[in-house]
C-alpha positions in Angstrom: 4.4 18.3 59.6 1.2 17.8 57.6 1.4 21.5 56.4 5.0 21.0 55.3 4.0 17.8 53.4 1.3 19.7 51.6 4.1 21.9 50.0 5.3 18.9 48.0 2.5 18.6 45.5 2.2 22.4 45.2 6.0 22.6 44.4 5.5 19.9 41.8 2.6 21.7 40.2 4.6 24.8 40.1 7.5 22.9 38.5 5.2 21.6 35.8 3.8 25.0 35.0 7.1 26.8 34.9 8.9 24.0 33.0 8.3 25.8 29.7 7.6 29.4 30.9 10.4 30.3 33.4 13.9 28.8 33.9 14.4 30.6 37.2 11.0 29.6 38.7 11.3 26.0 37.6 14.7 25.8 39.4 13.1 27.4 42.5 10.2 24.9 42.4 12.6 21.9 42.1 14.7 23.1 45.0 11.6 23.5 47.2 10.3 20.1 46.1 13.4 18.1 46.7 14.2 19.9 50.0 10.7 19.4 51.6 10.4 15.9 50.2 13.7 14.6 51.6 13.2 16.2 55.1 9.5 15.9 55.6 8.0 13.7 52.9 7.1 10.0 52.8 8.6 8.1 49.8 6.0 6.3 47.7 8.4 4.4 45.4 11.2 2.1 46.4 14.8 3.2 45.7 15.5 0.3 43.3 12.5 1.3 41.1 13.6 5.0 41.2 17.1 4.0 40.1 16.1 1.9 37.1 13.2 4.0 35.9 15.4 7.2 35.5 18.7 8.4 34.1 20.4 8.4 37.5 22.8 5.7 36.4 23.6 7.6 33.2 24.4 10.7 35.4 26.7 8.6 37.7 28.4 7.1 34.6 29.1 10.5 33.1 30.6 11.8 36.3 32.8 8.7 36.9 33.9 8.5 33.3 35.0 12.2 33.1 36.6 12.1 36.6 38.6 9.0 35.6 40.2 11.0 32.8 40.8 14.0 35.2 38.5 16.0 33.0 36.2 17.5 35.6 33.1 19.1 34.0 31.3 20.8 36.9 29.0 22.8 34.6 28.0 19.6 32.9 27.3 17.8 36.2 25.2 20.7 37.5 23.2 20.8 34.2 22.5 17.1 34.4 21.8 17.1 38.2 18.0 17.3 37.7 18.2 13.8 36.2 18.8 12.7 39.8 16.8 15.3 41.8 13.5 15.2 39.8 12.9 11.4 40.0 13.8 11.4 43.7 11.5 14.4 44.4 8.6 12.9 42.3 9.0 9.6 44.2 7.4 11.2 47.2 4.2 11.9 45.2 1.5 9.4 44.5 0.7 8.6 40.9 -2.8 10.2 40.9 -1.3 13.5 42.1 1.5 13.2 39.5 -1.1 13.0 36.8 -2.8 16.1 38.1 0.4 17.9 37.3 -0.4 17.4 33.6 -3.1 20.1 33.9 -0.4 22.6 34.7 1.9 21.5 31.9 -1.0 21.6 29.5 -1.8 25.2 30.5 1.9 26.2 30.3 2.2 24.8 26.7 -0.9 26.7 25.7 0.7 29.9 27.0 3.7 29.2 24.9 1.6 28.5 21.9 -0.5 31.7 22.2 2.7 33.8 22.7 4.1 32.2 19.5 0.8 32.8 17.7 0.9 36.6 18.6 4.4 36.7 17.3 3.4 35.0 14.0 0.5 37.4 13.5 2.8 40.4 14.2 5.4 39.0 11.8 3.0 38.5 8.9 1.0 41.7 9.3 3.4 44.2 10.5 7.0 43.2 9.6 8.8 41.1 6.9 6.1 38.4 6.7 4.8 39.7 3.4 8.1 39.3 1.7 10.0 36.5 3.6 8.3 33.2 4.5 8.4 32.4 8.2 10.2 29.0 7.5 13.0 30.9 5.8 13.3 33.7 8.3 16.6 33.6 10.2 15.0 35.1 13.3 12.1 32.7 13.6 13.0 31.8 17.2 12.7 35.5 18.1 9.3 35.6 16.4 8.1 32.6 18.3 9.8 33.6 21.6 10.8 29.9 21.7 13.0 27.6 19.6 11.0 26.1 16.7 11.9 22.4 17.2 11.0 22.6 20.9 7.7 24.4 20.3 6.8 21.7 17.7 7.7 19.0 20.2 5.7 20.6 23.0 2.7 21.1 20.8 2.8 17.4 19.9 3.1 16.6 23.5 0.0 18.7 24.3 -2.1 16.5 22.0 -1.1 13.5 24.1 -1.5 15.3 27.4 -4.9 16.7 26.4 -6.2 13.2 25.5 -5.1 11.9 28.9 -6.9 14.8 30.7 -10.1 15.1 28.6 -10.7 11.6 27.1 -13.4 10.8 29.6 -15.1 14.2 29.7 -15.1 17.4 27.7 -13.6 15.5 24.7 -14.3 18.6 22.7 -11.4 20.3 24.6 -9.1 17.6 23.4 -10.3 18.0 19.8 -9.9 21.8 19.9 -6.5 21.8 21.5 -5.3 19.1 19.1 -6.4 21.1 16.1 -4.7 24.2 17.5 -1.5 22.3 18.2 -1.4 20.8 14.7 -2.0 24.2 13.2 0.9 25.7 15.2 3.1 22.8 14.1 2.2 23.4 10.4 2.6 27.2 10.6 6.1 27.0 12.1 7.1 24.0 9.9 8.2 21.7 12.7 8.9 18.5 10.9 9.3 16.0 13.7 6.6 17.7 15.7 4.2 16.9 12.9 5.3 13.3 12.8 4.7 12.9 16.5 1.4 14.7 16.3 0.1 12.5 13.4 1.2 9.4 15.2 -0.6 10.4 18.4 -3.8 11.4 16.5 -3.7 8.1 14.5 -3.4 6.0 17.7 -6.2 8.0 19.5 -8.6 7.8 16.5 -8.0 4.0 16.3 -8.6 3.7 20.0 -11.8 5.7 19.9 -13.4 3.9 17.0 -12.2 0.6 18.5 -10.7 -0.2 15.1 -14.2 -0.7 13.5 -13.4 -1.8 9.9 -15.7 0.8 8.3 -14.3 3.7 10.2 -10.8 2.4 9.8 -11.2 2.4 6.0 -12.6 5.9 6.1 -9.7 7.1 8.2 -7.1 5.5 5.9 -8.8 7.1 2.9 -8.8 10.5 4.6 -5.2 10.1 5.5 -4.2 9.2 2.0 -6.1 12.1 0.6 -4.4 14.5 3.0 -1.0 13.1 2.1 -1.6 13.5 -1.6 -2.8 17.1 -1.1 0.2 17.8 1.2 2.8 16.8 -1.4 1.0 18.2 -4.4 0.5 21.6 -2.8 3.0 24.4 -2.3 3.2 24.7 1.5 6.0 25.6 3.9 6.0 22.3 5.7 6.5 20.3 2.5 9.4 22.6 1.6 10.9 21.9 5.0 10.8 18.2 4.3 12.4 18.7 0.9 15.3 20.6 2.5 16.3 17.6 4.7 19.3 16.8 2.5 20.7 20.3 3.2 20.0 20.1 6.9 22.7 21.1 9.4 22.4 17.7 11.1 23.6 15.8 8.0 27.0 17.5 8.2 27.1 17.1 12.0 26.2 13.4 11.9 28.8 12.7 9.2 31.4 14.3 11.5 30.2 12.2 14.5 30.5 9.0 12.5 34.1 9.9 11.5 35.0 10.8 15.1 33.6 7.6 16.5 35.3 5.4 14.0 38.7 7.2 14.4 39.0 8.5 17.9 36.5 6.9 20.3 36.7 3.8 22.4 33.7 1.7 21.2 32.7 0.8 24.8 33.5 4.0 26.7 33.6 6.6 24.0 35.6 9.8 24.3 34.9 9.9 28.1 33.8 13.6 28.3 31.5 16.1 26.8 34.4 18.5 26.4 36.2 16.0 24.1 33.0 15.6 22.0 32.7 19.4 21.6 36.4 19.8 20.7 36.4 16.9 18.2 33.3 18.2 16.4 34.8 21.7 16.2 38.0 20.3 14.8 36.0 18.4 12.2 34.2 21.6 11.1 37.5 23.4 10.8 39.6 20.7 9.0 37.6 17.9 7.5 34.0 18.9 6.7 33.2 19.8 3.1 31.2 23.0 2.7 30.0 24.3 -0.7 29.5 27.7 0.8 32.2 29.3 3.0 29.8 31.2 5.2 28.3 27.8 6.2 31.7 26.7 7.5 32.0 30.0 9.5 28.5 29.4 10.9 29.3 25.9 12.0 32.5 27.0 13.7 31.0 30.1 15.4 27.9 28.2 16.7 29.9 25.1 17.6 27.0 22.8 16.7 26.5 19.8 18.9 25.5 16.4 17.6 21.7 17.3 17.3 21.1 13.7 18.3 21.2 12.5 21.9 21.9 8.9 21.0 24.9 9.9 18.9 26.1 12.3 21.7 26.0 9.5 24.3 27.7 7.1 21.9 30.5 9.6 21.5 30.7 10.6 25.1 30.2 7.3 26.8 30.4 4.7 24.1 28.0 1.7 23.8 27.7 1.6 27.6 26.6 5.2 27.7 24.0 4.6 24.9 22.7 1.6 26.8 22.2 3.6 30.0 20.4 6.3 28.0 17.8 4.0 26.3 17.3 1.2 28.9 14.9 3.2 31.2 12.8 4.2 28.2 12.5 0.6 27.0 11.7 -0.6 30.6 9.0 2.0 30.8 7.6 1.1 27.4 7.4 -2.6 28.5 5.5 -1.5 31.6 3.2 0.6 29.4 2.5 -2.3 27.2 1.7 -4.6 30.1 -0.5 -2.0 31.6 -2.1 -1.2 28.2 -1.3 2.4 28.9 -1.4 4.1 25.5 -0.7 7.6 26.8 2.4 6.6 28.7 3.7 4.7 25.6 3.1 7.8 23.4 4.9 10.1 25.8 7.9 7.8 25.8 7.9 7.4 22.0 7.6 11.2 21.6 10.7 11.7 23.7 12.6 8.9 22.0 11.8 10.4 18.6 12.8 13.9 19.6 16.1 12.6 20.9 16.8 11.6 17.3 17.1 15.3 16.2 18.0 17.2 19.4 20.4 17.0 22.3 17.7 17.3 25.0 20.2 16.8 27.7 22.2 19.8 26.5 19.7 22.3 28.0 17.7 22.7 31.2 14.2 22.3 29.7 15.3 19.1 28.0 16.8 17.6 31.1 13.7 18.5 33.1 11.4 17.1 30.4 13.1 13.8 30.1 13.3 13.3 33.9 9.6 14.2 34.3 8.4 12.0 31.4 10.3 9.0 32.9 9.0 9.7 36.4 5.4 10.1 35.1 5.5 6.7 33.3 6.8 4.7 36.2 5.0 1.4 36.8 2.2 2.2 39.3 2.3 -1.4 40.7 5.5 -0.4 42.6 3.6 2.4 44.4 3.4 1.7 48.2 0.1 2.0 49.9 
C-alpha cells in the first residue's frame, strides 16, 4: 500500500513537467494520479473545500445547462473534465509536496523558452528574419514551437514561480531566470505577458526592499525612465501595443456584445458552447464590418472564439456562469490576503489577467493550468494532519 501511495506525488510531478511539454504524457500522468489517489490515497482536503476552491461547480453547470437544452456536447465535457479530476487528485497531496511540483513546472517552462530561443535565432540568422520582423511574421508560432500569447504567459508565470522557489536561497537564480523571461517576452512581443511580468517584478522589488522610501523613489525613477525610453524608441513591443485598435479581439468582442444583447438569456446565456460558436460565426458572415475582404475570410475560416474567458462564460452560461468562473478565484485571493501569501495572489492575478485575452478553457493546457493554479492556492488551514 505504501509503495502505491508513493506513486501519487511522482505522478503529480510528472503532470507538472509535462503540462507544457507533452499533451499525451500529461494526460497519462493525470490518469495515473487520479486512479492511484482514489483507490489507495488518503485525502488531505475536505470535499467541501475541494468543491469551492475549484471550477467543479462550473463544470457541473455547463453539463446541466447543455443537457437541459438537449444539446449534448461530449467533446466539451471531456475537454473540461480535468477541472474535476485535477483538484480531486491534488487533494490527496500535502501542500508542501504540491509546492515541490513548482520545480518541475519551472524546469518545463525553461525547456519551452530555450526551444523558442533556438527557433528565434534560426529565424533571424538563417531565414526571413533579416527582412520580416518576428512580430509581423505569420508563422511566428511555428518559429517558437509554441503559441506566442501562451509562451508570454508562461514566461511571466516563471518569474513568480522562481521567486517562490529561490527567494530564500540562490536568489541569483531568480534574478537570472526573471531577466531571461522578460527578454523572451520582449523578443516575441507578448503584450499581456509583459504586463504580468512587470507587475510581478514590481511587487517582488517592493517586498525585498521592504518599501524603504529611498529605494522606492529610485525604483519609481528607474521605472519612469524605462517607460519613456520604451515609448520613444522603435521597438517591436511598442508597435504591438500600438496595433491594439486593429486587434482581432476588438471585432470578436463587438460581436459578443451584440449576441449577448440580442440572443442570450441574461442569467443562463445561450446554454451551450455550440450556440456560442455558431452565433459568432454568423456574426462574422453577416454583421461584422471588415475593411479588408481577406480579413472576413480569415475570421470565417478560423472560426475565432471570444478570446476572453469571461465573455465566453457570459455567453455560454449567462451571469450565473460568469459567477461560477470567478468566485473560486476571489475566494482564493481572499485566503491569500489573509495568509499574506504574495506568490499565491500573483499566480491568481496572472491567471485572471490572461483570461481577459484568451479562452484558457478552450484547450487542454489552459484547462490544466487553471485547475492546477486553483489547487496550488488552496487555503492550507483546511489541510488535515
